[in-house]
N, C-alpha and C positions, 0 to 999 in steps of 0.2 A: 649763672645769668642767662636768660634765655636767649637763644640765638634764632634766624630765619630758618626755617627748614624750605622755605622756596624764593628765592630773587628771582625777578624776573627784571630784564633794561631794555627798554628799545624791543622790545617783541614784534617782528611782522611776517606775516605769514601771506602770500601770493599764489592763487590760483590761475592757472590758462585754461580756459575754455576753445574749444575747439583746435588745440593743437595737438597733433600728432606726437605721442610717444616714441621711442626708441623699442621698437619690438623683441621681444625676449624669445620668441620661439620662431618656426616655419610657419606657422599658424597662425600669427598674427604678421607678420609679413605679406604671408599673401592677403589675407586681409586687408591690410594697409593699400596693397597696392589696386585690389578692387574698387577701394572707397576713391584712390586716387582718378581713376578712369571717370568718374564723374566732377572733377573738379578740372577739365583742361581750360575752360574757359574764363571762367572766375578763380578768382584767389580768396578765401574769407578772414578779414583781418582777426587776427589773435585777440580777444575779448580776454585781458586782463579783472582778476578780483582779487581784492583784501578783506582776507576772511578778519584777520588781525594787523591794526596801525598803531606801529610805535608805542604800547602798553607797556606799562611799570608797574609795578607791582613785588610787596614784600609781605610773606604770611611767616609767624612767626611761631617756633614749636609749642605743639599742643592747642593753637587754635581752630576755631571752626568757621571755615570762608566760605559762605552762599555766593554761588557764580548764576546771576538772574539777567532774563533779557528777551526780548522777541526771537523768534525763528532768525538764523540767517546770523546772527549777530558777532558768530565766532567764540560760541563758549565751546561746544563741543573740540574745535581745533583748539584751544586752551589746552584743555585737558588731555589730546590728542599729544600735543608737545611735551607737557609733563610726564605723561608715561612712557615720552621717548617711541615714539609709534609713529612719528611725523616729525620730520625737520622743520626748523623757521625758516623763512626766506632770509633775512636780517634779525639782528640780536640775538641774548640767549637767555637760558633759563635756566637755573642754578638749583637741583634738588640735593636734599640731606637726608640720608639714611634710602632704607628700602623703601620703595612706590610699586604699594598694590592699585590696580587702576579696574573698574569696571565699567567699561564704558561700551557693552555691547555683549550679548547673554551670550556668555560659552565663551570670554574673550582668554584666546591662552589656550584654550582645553583641545586636545586630541581625537577626533572623532572615533578613531578604532580603539582607542583605552577606555578601561572602567573606570569607571567615577573615583573609586580608592586609589588605582595609576595617576589619573587627573591630577589628584590631592598631592599626591608626591611629588609629581612633576612640576604644579606649581610653586609648591612649596620650595624643591630646588630653586627654581627661577629665582625666586625671592630670596635665597643666600640662607633658609633656611635649614638645620642638618636633619636629619631624619629620626633622632630622637625628640628632638625638639617637635615633630610634623605626627610624628606617633602617640606623643603627649596630648595633642590637640585635636586628633583625628576622630573621637567619638564624640566631642561635642559638637565639628564640623557638620558630622555624618547626622547628628539630632536636628541639630538646626534646621537644616536641608528636610529634612525631613523624607530619606531617600535608604531607608535602610536597610529596606528587602532590594533595592536595585544599587547597590553599593558596586557590587562584581560583574555588573552589566554594562558595556558597552554606552557610552554618552551619545552615540549615534542613535539611538533607539531613544534614548530619553524624550520627553514631550518637551515643549518651550519652557513651561514652566520648573518642569524637574533641572533641566539645564540651567536656569535662569537660579533657581535655590542654592544652587551648591554653588553654580558659578560666586555669587555672593559669598556665600558662607567661608568657602575657601579665602577671600580677598578679607574678608571683615577679623577671621579669624586666627591667621599667620601672622599677626602681631608685624604688622607693617608699621614702619613709622610715617608714612605719608599714604592715608585712605583716598582714592579719588572715585568720585562717583557721579557718571552721568546720568541721565533723567530715564536710563534703564530701570529704574523701580518702577517706575509706572506700568511694566509688564506685568509684574505680578499682581494678585488680590488683594483687598483691603487687608485681610487678616497677615498674609505676607510682608504687606506694607509697611504693618504697623511692628513688625517685629525687625525688618530691616533698620526702622529708623530708630528703635530702642539698642538696636546693636550698635549704630554708630555714635548714638551719644553715649553708651561705655565706652568706644576708642577713644572720643573726647575726653572722657572723664578720666583714664587711665593716662593723658597725655601726648596723646598720639595727634598729628596734624590731619585734618578732613578737610579735603574740599568737594563741595557739593554742588552740582549743576543740578536745576529743578525750575519747573514753571510753577510747581507747587509752592508759595510764597508760604502758607501756613508750613508746611515744612521746612523752610528757612529760618521762620521766627523762631520755630521750635529745637533745632539743632545748632546756630551758627551765631556767634556773636559776633562777625563782621560778614558786610555782604559786599562784592564788587555787582555795577549794573553796565554789562556790556552793550552799547548801539553803536551798530555796522561797525564792525571791530574795534573799537577804540571804548576807553573807560570813560561812562556818563557820569559816574559818581561812584565815589568808595568812603565806606566810612562802619558806623554802630549799624546791624543789620536794620534795627527800626526807621532809621532815618534814611536809608539807600530803597528800603521797600516803600517808604512815603513817598519818596518823588519820584521812582518809577512808575507807582498808581496814580500819580498828576500827572505824568507826564503819556498815559493812556488815558487820557478826561475825552471824550467826545466832544465833538464841536458844539459850539453855545446855539448854532443852528438850530429852533424845535422842528422835529419830523410833524410835519403836515396829513392831516388823513382826509380823507375821499370827501367832500362836501355833502354828503348823499340830504335825500329829501325827509323831512318829518319834523314836529314839533322842535327836538334837540338833533344837534349835531355834534359829534367831539372832534375839534380843533389841533390838538397834540398832548403828547404823554413823554415825560421826559423824568428822571432819577437825577435830584441834585445831594451833592455830598456836604459834608459840614458846614462848609463854608458859601452854600447859597450857590454852587457851581455845575453845571452837567457834566454828569460820571458816569462812566459803564461799570469802573471797578471802585469799588469802596470799602473803607478798614469796618473789617466785619463790627469792630468794638469802642463805631461811633454812630452816630445817629444820621440817620439821612429822610428827604423829604420826596415822596412822590408828586408831582403838579399833573393835575389835569386841567386844561385848557378847552371851556366848548362853549355852544352857542344855543339861546333858547332862542326861537323863532315865534313861537308864541307860547303865550301863557301857559304853563302846566301845573294845577294845583297839586298837592303832595310830591314833585318833583325830588328823586334822591340820587346821589351818583354813591357807587362802592369802585374800592380798589381793592384788586384780590393779587395775592404773590402765590409763584407755585416754583414749587423747586423743578429740574431738570427731566423726574420724573411725571411730570406732571400732577401731583398734589399739591391741594392748594394746602398753603401753610401758614395764612395769614389774610383776614377780613378785614377789613375797615368801612365803614359806611358813615358817609354826609349824616344820615336821619339819625344816626346812633347817638350822636354829639350836640346837635342842632333841631328843633321840633318845630319853631318857625322858621321855616326856610326860605327865601326868595325864588319868586321864579317868575318874574318880569322878562319881557323880551331882551337880550342885550348878549355881549362876551362876557365871559365869567374867566376865572381860573383859581380852582383849588387847590390848597396843598394840605396833604397830612403829612406830617413826622411820624419814623418808624423811630421807636427805641431801640438801641443794638440788643436785639431778643433773638435773630435768626445766627444759624452756622452759617460757618465758611461756607460756600458753593455758587453757583448758579442761578438765577431767580430769571424769570418775568414776569411784567404785568400787564394785568388784565384789568379793563372797565366796562361796571355795570352801572346802565344810566337809566332809570323808566321809574314808576309808581308801583302800589299795591297792586294792580291792576294788568298796566302795559310794562313791555320793555321796550326802548327805543335803540336803546345800543348795547353790545354782550360782546366783548372781545378776549381774548384771554392771553394772548401773544404779542405784544404791542410795545414793548420795552424790554432788552435782557440786559442785565448787568450781573455783576459778580461781586461779592462781599470776601474779604480777602482777610485774613490775623492768624493769630495762633490761637488754639483751643485746648496748649498747654498739655495734651495728652491725656485728655479724656476721650471716653468715647465718644462716635458723631451723636448728636440729636438734632430735630428739629428747628427747638425753641432753647433758649437760657434766660427763662425770667428774673435771674436775682429773687425768687422767693425769700424771704423771712424763715430763719431756724430757730428752734428751740430747744437748744443744747444745756441740758445741766447735769448735774452727778444724783447717779441713782441709786437706791440700798442695794449691794451687789449678793443678797441673799434673794430679794424677792423679783429685783430688776422693777419695779414700778414708780413711776411718776409722780410725784409729790403733783397737788392740784394747784395750776397755775391762778398768780393772785396778782389785780393790779394791772393798769395798762399798758406796762412795757410787757409784761409776760405774753399779755397777748398778742400783741407787736412781732416776736420774736424775739428781745433783746435777751440778756441776761438779767434773772433775777438775783 
């Protein structure tokens, strides 16, 4: 019967800002005395911050739990308590089995020791025998890609090398619980993909994973359950898709439309916003749902042939989508008045950040041309596929062929032309 790998009961952690802590050296004592000279006439009240407040949580053995939330929500504090790096102010956190934590680059490494020596040191800390570490050593070094530098002191490693070796050690020494913070964001795209693949394997091997990330795509991919922390407390706990949906909904932009300068000219742009599938103004949207771009504008004087275009750009400035009113409607209204134009975008784009641009004009004149009017993010799961700009859901034609010639028989009928099975 599967038990709990992690049990958290009424867990709280308080930090005090501006409070003098006991010094551990003569230098610290002198520095504290000098600082006290400037406080003779005023005593600053100690400010308390509760990073975690009455958190209750259970994680079963072999489960992958994602931890999401905004900066300062208490995510990293929770992991530090699980890794026994810091002690809670109140409550308790129990873990069963060996815990390997990757919270900062090179956590637990000794800078004067070589990569090889640090692998054995970390393995010993985890309770691994020398024989077990030796059995996994080549795999660890190969994964980290530091074969040439394994006998070099890690203080001479680049931050990337440090990170690769630290993650490889934590993931390959067979911990019962693997705790990983946002540190994976430090690596390049190739290394991140390797790390996510390795964590998937750890989960498939029946080990427990606690994964903190702002990358909701990675949470979708790795975790069956998720917890959303808000100001140190649990705002939502449950299946990962439901928790992520609730988190995204909470990030919705205020319904107040953004207003633009009412510039002189026959046409003026009044507002731009993005609406989710429920017609709510949003800045974070599920990647697998359609969304709508809404443009409000005013026509002051009649403009024959007026057209409105919406352009979406990724964060590298590449135009990934362009739709124009004139592409769909030939007989367009151009009489003076206020208008709202909406165009629905199907779920074609990849996960990522985008900006909305608007063009307004005719074949001969441009009245409005803006590229960064509204920013939004698509979140979701790409299921391990390579990154791309669009996903069109195009029809496929898959049929058995002759093994000798590998030639396709001719298509017959409308169903084959549409890519259906014949």
